[in-house]
NUVOVO-905377 format. One record per residue (C-alpha): residue number from 1; residue in three letters; x, y, z. Coordinates in steps of 0.02 Angstrom, whole numbers, plus 50000, padded with zeros to 5 digits. Example, Ala and Ser with C-alpha at 12.3 -4.5 7.8 and 13.67 -1.06 7.14 Angstrom:
 lomi marti    px    py    pz
    1   ALA 50615 49775 50390
    2   SER 50684 49947 50357
//
This chain:
 lomi marti    px    py    pz
    1   MET 50001 49992 49989
    2   ILE 50069 50170 49962
    3   PRO 50063 50273 50136
    4   LEU 49951 50417 50135
    5   LYS 49915 50571 50254
    6   ASP 49794 50699 50242
    7   GLY 49742 50591 50058
    8   LYS 49907 50663 50000
    9   LEU 50070 50544 49977
   10   LYS 50177 50529 50133
   11   ILE 50354 50550 50099
   12   ILE 50486 50479 50236
   13   ASN 50660 50543 50214
   14   ARG 50789 50394 50209
   15   ASP 50983 50385 50205
   16   LYS 51006 50254 50071
   17   GLY 51098 50255 49902
   18   PRO 51273 50335 49861
   19   ALA 51278 50539 49875
   20   GLY 51251 50640 49719
   21   LYS 51418 50670 49636
   22   TRP 51346 50848 49531
   23   MET 51394 50941 49686
   24   GLN 51582 50894 49700
   25   GLY 51651 51047 49588
   26   LYS 51740 51056 49427
   27   PRO 51824 50904 49344
   28   LYS 52000 50914 49353
   29   ARG 52081 50946 49192
   30   LYS 52206 50829 49113
   31   ARG 52382 50850 49086
   32   LYS 52458 50924 48937
   33   SER 52549 50743 48909
   34   GLN 52369 50663 48927
   35   ARG 52297 50780 48805
   36   LYS 52244 50724 48606
   37   SER 52383 50840 48519
   38   ARG 52300 50934 48356
   39   SER 52392 50817 48227
   40   ARG 52302 50650 48315
   41   ARG 52133 50722 48305
   42   LEU 52022 50662 48179
   43   ILE 51962 50784 48039
   44   LYS 51795 50788 47948
   45   LYS 51822 50792 47757
   46   ILE 51666 50834 47647
   47   ILE 51663 50795 47443
   48   ASN 51548 50850 47323
   49   VAL 51484 50893 47151
   50   ASN 51447 51085 47096
   51   THR 51296 51051 46983
   52   ILE 51302 51252 46946
   53   LEU 51475 51221 46879
   54   VAL 51431 51095 46789
   55   ARG 51297 51146 46693
   56   SER 51412 51300 46669
   57   ASN 51531 51209 46575
   58   CYS 51429 51117 46475
   59   LYS 51346 51287 46405
   60   THR 51514 51385 46392
   61   GLY 51618 51233 46348
   62   ALA 51743 51276 46495
   63   ARG 51835 51166 46598
   64   GLU 51809 51224 46781
   65   PRO 51839 51089 46927
   66   VAL 51662 51044 46997
   67   ILE 51729 50929 47130
   68   ARG 51718 51028 47293
   69   VAL 51815 50959 47442
   70   LYS 51808 51043 47625
   71   ILE 51917 50995 47773
   72   GLY 51859 51051 47947
   73   SER 51837 51222 47941
   74   LYS 51957 51278 47814
   75   LYS 51906 51358 47643
   76   PRO 51830 51235 47510
   77   VAL 51951 51172 47375
   78   TYR 51894 51150 47217
   79   THR 51973 51009 47099
   80   ASP 51953 50878 46951
   81   TYR 51974 50705 47045
   82   VAL 51993 50657 47239
   83   GLU 52083 50491 47298
   84   VAL 51999 50443 47464
   85   GLY 52136 50335 47554
   86   GLY 52020 50234 47680
   87   ALA 51835 50217 47732
   88   CYS 51707 50334 47680
   89   ARG 51513 50353 47671
   90   LEU 51417 50419 47520
   91   LEU 51251 50517 47612
   92   TYR 51101 50581 47509
   93   ASP 50973 50724 47618
   94   HIS 50855 50792 47507
   95   ASP 50776 50877 47666
   96   HIS 50932 50940 47739
   97   PRO 51073 50994 47625
   98   LYS 51246 51001 47676
   99   GLU 51322 51178 47610
  100   GLY 51190 51165 47471
  101   ALA 51237 50992 47420
  102   LYS 51092 50850 47442
  103   VAL 51222 50721 47392
  104   TRP 51404 50710 47482
  105   LEU 51538 50591 47526
  106   GLU 51615 50602 47715
  107   THR 51759 50534 47765
  108   PHE 51884 50546 47914
  109   ALA 52031 50462 47807
  110   GLU 52176 50554 47711
  111   VAL 52112 50649 47552
  112   LYS 52217 50682 47412
  113   PHE 52188 50801 47265
//
């Protein structure tokens, strides 16, 4: 049965279970030797095809590079070919385009262009 007092729940304070750890202050910072160095971090690369440039090249006969490679937060680079040296995934999302592209390739592997 549920204990009631005057038609309301009766709450009993008990000292069971471990004390909460959320009030113990800030977590300790890692030493510099324990932190990951910048060179070891994985940086996402996004590769897509600029269809506007493809159409423009067809109309004008120009030979502008149409493959766009974006590495992390750097400016994108346009090129004619890309070699991906590892695992990658090809994505299509019509409702949520990534930087204007509905189809793109993501990888954490090394990219040569």
